[in-house]
C-alpha positions as CSV (number, residue, x, y, z in Angstrom):
1,M,41.6,63.1,48.8
2,Y,39.2,60.9,50.7
3,L,36.4,61.8,48.3
4,C,38.5,61.0,45.2
5,T,39.4,57.6,46.7
6,K,35.7,56.8,47.4
7,L,34.6,57.8,43.9
8,R,37.3,55.6,42.4
9,K,36.1,52.6,44.4
10,N,32.5,53.3,43.3
11,C,33.5,53.5,39.6
12,E,35.4,50.2,39.9
13,G,32.4,48.5,41.5
14,M,30.1,49.9,38.8
15,K,32.5,48.5,36.1
16,R,32.3,45.0,37.7
17,F,28.5,45.3,37.9
18,L,28.2,46.2,34.3
19,T,30.6,43.4,33.3
20,I,28.6,40.9,35.2
21,T,25.3,42.2,33.7
22,V,26.6,42.0,30.1
23,F,27.9,38.5,30.7
24,L,24.5,37.3,32.1
25,T,22.7,39.0,29.2
26,V,24.9,37.1,26.7
27,L,24.3,33.8,28.4
28,L,20.5,34.4,28.4
29,S,20.6,35.2,24.7
30,L,22.6,32.0,23.9
31,A,20.2,30.0,26.0
32,Q,17.2,31.4,24.1
33,T,18.9,30.8,20.7
34,T,19.7,27.2,21.6
35,E,16.2,26.5,22.8
36,G,14.9,28.0,19.5
37,R,17.1,25.7,17.5
38,R,15.9,22.7,19.5
39,R,12.3,23.7,18.8
40,V,13.1,24.0,15.0
41,R,14.8,20.6,15.0
42,T,11.8,19.0,16.9
43,R,9.3,20.6,14.5
44,K,11.2,19.3,11.5
45,A,11.4,15.8,12.9
46,V,7.7,15.8,13.3
47,V,7.1,17.0,9.8
48,A,9.5,14.5,8.3
49,K,7.2,11.7,9.5
50,E,4.1,12.9,7.8
51,V,2.9,10.9,4.8
52,I,2.0,13.1,1.9
53,Q,-0.4,10.8,0.0
54,K,-1.5,7.2,-0.2
55,S,-2.4,5.6,-3.5
56,E,-5.4,3.5,-4.6
57,L,-4.7,0.2,-6.3
58,K,-6.5,0.2,-9.6
59,G,-5.2,-2.9,-11.4
60,F,-3.1,-6.0,-11.2
61,A,-1.6,-8.5,-13.7
62,P,0.6,-11.5,-13.0
63,I,4.1,-11.1,-14.4
64,I,3.6,-14.0,-16.9
65,F,1.2,-11.7,-18.8
66,G,4.3,-9.6,-19.7
67,A,6.0,-12.4,-21.6
68,D,7.0,-11.5,-25.1
69,S,8.5,-14.8,-26.3
70,V,8.3,-18.5,-25.5
71,V,10.4,-21.5,-26.3
72,M,8.8,-25.0,-25.8
73,N,10.4,-28.5,-25.3
74,S,13.8,-26.9,-24.7
75,P,16.7,-27.7,-22.5
76,L,17.6,-25.0,-20.0
77,R,18.9,-21.8,-21.5
78,T,20.7,-18.9,-20.0
79,K,19.6,-15.3,-20.6
80,R,22.3,-14.7,-23.1
81,E,21.2,-17.8,-25.1
82,M,17.7,-16.2,-25.1
83,G,19.0,-12.9,-26.2
84,M,18.3,-11.0,-23.0
85,T,20.5,-8.6,-21.1
86,S,18.0,-7.7,-18.4
87,G,14.5,-8.6,-17.4
88,T,12.9,-11.8,-16.1
89,M,12.8,-15.4,-17.2
90,I,10.2,-18.0,-16.3
91,Y,11.1,-21.7,-16.6
92,V,8.2,-24.2,-16.5
93,C,8.4,-28.0,-16.4
94,M,5.8,-30.7,-15.9
95,L,6.3,-32.9,-12.9
96,P,5.8,-36.7,-12.4
97,D,4.3,-38.3,-9.4
98,V,6.6,-37.9,-6.4
99,K,4.6,-38.9,-3.3
100,V,7.3,-37.9,-0.8
101,P,9.2,-34.6,-0.2
102,S,12.1,-34.2,-2.6
103,M,15.1,-31.9,-3.0
104,L,15.5,-29.6,-5.9
105,T,19.1,-28.9,-7.0
106,I,20.1,-26.3,-9.6
107,G,23.5,-26.7,-11.3
108,T,24.1,-22.9,-11.8
109,C,21.9,-20.0,-10.9
110,H,23.7,-16.6,-10.6
111,D,20.6,-14.7,-10.0
112,F,17.7,-14.6,-7.5
113,A,15.3,-17.4,-8.2
114,Q,11.8,-18.1,-6.8
115,V,10.2,-21.5,-7.0
116,F,6.5,-22.3,-7.4
117,I,4.5,-25.5,-7.7
118,D,1.7,-24.5,-10.0
119,D,0.9,-21.0,-8.5
120,D,1.9,-21.9,-4.9
121,Y,5.1,-20.3,-3.7
122,V,7.6,-22.8,-2.3
123,G,10.7,-20.7,-1.6
124,P,13.7,-18.8,-2.9
125,I,17.1,-19.9,-4.2
126,D,19.8,-17.3,-3.9
127,G,22.5,-17.6,-6.6
128,S,25.1,-16.2,-4.3
129,E,24.7,-19.1,-1.9
130,H,25.8,-22.7,-2.2
131,P,24.5,-25.3,-2.4
132,Q,21.6,-24.1,-4.5
133,T,18.9,-26.5,-3.2
134,L,15.3,-26.2,-2.0
135,K,13.1,-28.8,-0.4
136,L,9.8,-29.5,-2.4
137,P,6.6,-30.9,-1.0
138,P,5.1,-34.1,-2.5
139,V,3.7,-33.6,-6.0
140,H,1.5,-35.5,-8.4
141,D,1.6,-36.1,-12.2
142,G,0.7,-33.0,-14.2
143,Q,1.7,-30.3,-11.7
144,E,4.0,-27.6,-12.9
145,L,7.4,-26.6,-11.5
146,K,7.9,-22.9,-12.1
147,I,11.1,-21.1,-11.5
148,L,11.1,-17.3,-11.9
149,V,14.5,-15.7,-12.3
150,G,14.4,-11.9,-11.9
151,A,17.5,-9.8,-12.3
152,T,15.6,-6.5,-12.8
153,G,17.9,-3.7,-13.7
154,R,20.9,-5.9,-14.1
155,R,22.7,-5.8,-17.5
156,N,25.2,-8.6,-17.7
157,L,26.2,-10.7,-20.7
158,D,27.8,-13.4,-18.5
159,D,27.0,-16.8,-20.1
160,F,25.8,-18.0,-16.7
161,V,23.2,-15.4,-16.0
162,G,19.9,-17.3,-15.5
163,I,19.8,-21.0,-15.0
164,S,22.0,-23.7,-16.6
165,E,22.0,-27.4,-16.4
166,P,22.0,-29.7,-14.5
167,L,18.7,-29.4,-12.7
168,F,17.3,-32.4,-10.9
169,L,15.1,-33.7,-8.1
170,T,16.2,-36.3,-5.6
171,A,13.9,-38.3,-3.3
172,D,14.2,-41.1,-0.8
173,I,11.7,-43.8,-1.7
174,D,11.6,-47.0,0.4
175,G,15.3,-46.5,1.3
176,N,16.3,-46.0,-2.4
177,E,17.4,-42.6,-3.8
178,L,15.4,-41.6,-6.8
179,T,17.0,-38.9,-9.1
180,L,14.9,-37.2,-11.7
181,T,16.7,-34.9,-14.2
182,M,14.4,-32.3,-15.7
183,K,15.2,-31.7,-19.4
184,R,12.1,-30.5,-21.3
185,W,11.3,-26.9,-20.4
186,T,9.0,-24.1,-21.5
187,I,10.9,-20.9,-21.2
188,L,9.3,-17.4,-21.2
189,T,11.0,-14.1,-21.4
190,V,9.7,-10.9,-19.8
191,P,11.6,-7.7,-20.7
192,D,11.8,-4.6,-18.6
193,G,10.0,-1.5,-19.6
194,Y,6.7,0.4,-19.4
195,D,5.4,-1.0,-22.7
196,T,5.6,-4.5,-21.3
197,A,3.8,-3.5,-18.1
198,S,1.1,-1.6,-20.1
199,K,0.5,-4.6,-22.3
200,A,0.1,-7.0,-19.4
201,L,-2.3,-4.6,-17.6
202,S,-4.4,-4.0,-20.8
203,V,-4.9,-7.8,-21.2
204,I,-6.4,-7.9,-17.7
205,A,-8.5,-4.8,-18.3
206,S,-10.0,-6.2,-21.5
207,D,-10.7,-9.6,-19.9
208,S,-14.3,-10.3,-19.0
209,I,-13.1,-12.0,-15.8
210,A,-11.3,-9.6,-13.4
211,Q,-7.9,-10.9,-12.2
212,P,-7.8,-11.1,-8.4
213,V,-4.9,-9.4,-6.6
214,V,-2.9,-12.1,-4.8
215,Q,-0.6,-10.7,-2.1
216,G,2.9,-11.8,-2.6
217,M,2.5,-12.6,-6.2
218,P,5.1,-11.3,-8.7
219,G,3.4,-8.9,-11.2
220,Y,2.4,-5.5,-12.2
221,Y,0.5,-3.3,-9.8
222,R,-1.2,-0.1,-11.1
223,F,-2.0,2.7,-8.6
224,Q,-3.8,6.1,-9.0
225,T,-2.9,9.0,-6.8
226,V,-2.9,12.8,-6.5
227,F,0.5,14.0,-5.3
228,S,1.1,17.1,-3.2
229,R,2.1,20.1,-5.3
230,S,4.8,21.3,-3.0
231,G,7.9,19.9,-1.2
232,N,9.9,16.8,-1.9
233,I,8.3,13.5,-2.9
234,Y,9.7,10.1,-2.2
235,L,7.9,6.9,-3.1
236,N,8.0,4.5,-0.1
237,M,8.6,1.0,-1.5
238,D,8.9,-0.7,1.9
239,N,5.9,-3.0,1.3
240,F,7.4,-4.2,-1.9
241,G,10.3,-6.6,-2.7
242,R,12.3,-5.9,-5.8
243,G,11.6,-4.3,-9.1
244,Q,10.9,-1.2,-11.1
245,V,8.6,1.8,-10.9
246,F,7.0,3.9,-13.7
247,V,5.1,7.2,-13.2
248,N,2.9,8.3,-16.0
249,G,4.8,6.0,-18.3
250,N,8.3,7.3,-17.2
251,P,10.8,4.9,-15.6
252,I,11.7,6.3,-12.2
253,G,14.2,3.7,-11.0
254,Y,14.7,0.3,-9.4
255,F,14.0,-0.6,-5.8
256,S,15.0,-3.4,-3.4
257,N,15.2,-4.1,0.3
258,A,18.5,-2.2,0.3
259,Q,16.9,0.8,-1.5
260,P,13.3,1.1,-0.2
261,S,12.5,4.6,-1.5
262,L,12.7,6.4,-4.8
263,A,12.9,10.2,-5.4
264,L,10.2,11.4,-7.7
265,H,10.9,14.5,-9.9
266,R,8.0,16.8,-10.4
267,R,8.6,16.9,-14.2
268,Y,7.0,13.5,-14.4
269,L,3.8,14.6,-12.6
270,K,0.6,16.2,-13.9
271,R,-2.4,17.9,-12.4
272,G,-5.0,15.6,-10.9
273,F,-4.6,11.8,-11.0
274,N,-1.2,10.2,-11.8
275,E,-0.6,6.6,-12.8
276,V,2.1,4.7,-10.9
277,V,2.9,1.2,-12.1
278,V,5.1,-1.1,-9.9
279,L,6.7,-4.2,-11.4
280,D,7.6,-6.4,-8.4
281,V,9.4,-9.6,-9.3
282,T,9.2,-11.0,-5.8
283,G,5.7,-9.9,-4.8
284,P,4.7,-7.4,-2.1
285,R,3.8,-8.0,1.5
286,Q,0.9,-5.7,0.9
287,A,-0.2,-3.9,-2.3
288,V,0.0,-0.6,-0.6
289,L,2.0,2.4,-2.0
290,S,2.6,5.7,-0.3
291,A,4.6,8.9,-0.8
292,Q,6.4,11.0,1.8
293,N,8.6,14.0,2.0
294,H,11.8,12.3,3.0
295,P,13.7,9.2,2.1
296,A,13.0,5.9,4.0
297,V,15.0,5.3,7.2
298,G,18.6,4.4,6.4
299,Q,18.8,6.2,3.1
């Protein structure tokens, strides 16, 4: 009887021991699995930061080289009046002598406009903000006021797309307010599309004088690159402002500050060198294009 009781106690102790051993083994296995997952996540995070390929800038042309029509000595016209549904318009007007700073006021601008004196950038006018004004520096007779209105990718037949009158300058001269209404304009239209970009770049390529690349200038930027043959490819447009991308002549999509990367499908690629053309209607911070294997942060 005593022996049976002792054996029973030993069996119960063995069961408890085995139960604890199995429990500890499961815990150890879970810990190893969790650690393995952490290592995988860490490894993926490192890979996601790797840049696949940087591109070499091979050509540049100012956006005005893409103009396909011009109207001279004209009042201001909207895009609809010029027969455009998308693309860029450039308004040019000769300035008189204004020896003091002045204020430019646009009656109606429903798009994003950029203002230049000759080729010097002055600042933007956002059509979504009011009033639509911009301070100009002193100017002299014969200088050109240029307003570039780029709504790349937008298709809108609203009568007010573009710029409409009135447009005028006001200046304080010896305590008197001078108002100059600008009425005679040269208007150029620049359509979207690879054909337009190719034409503009070919003009520069055939010119005996090379066109210098000006950082921040709206225009066409041609790159040459060899892409990786495996994995995902996203063009990183973080250095650029707003515009459209073509790869080997194919439209890839539109980019902006809100969408700084574009997915690139491999059906557009070829072996060896690939041509990437960027139309930037606001001008890049740097003419540097890169590709990576993940979307830009925030996408």
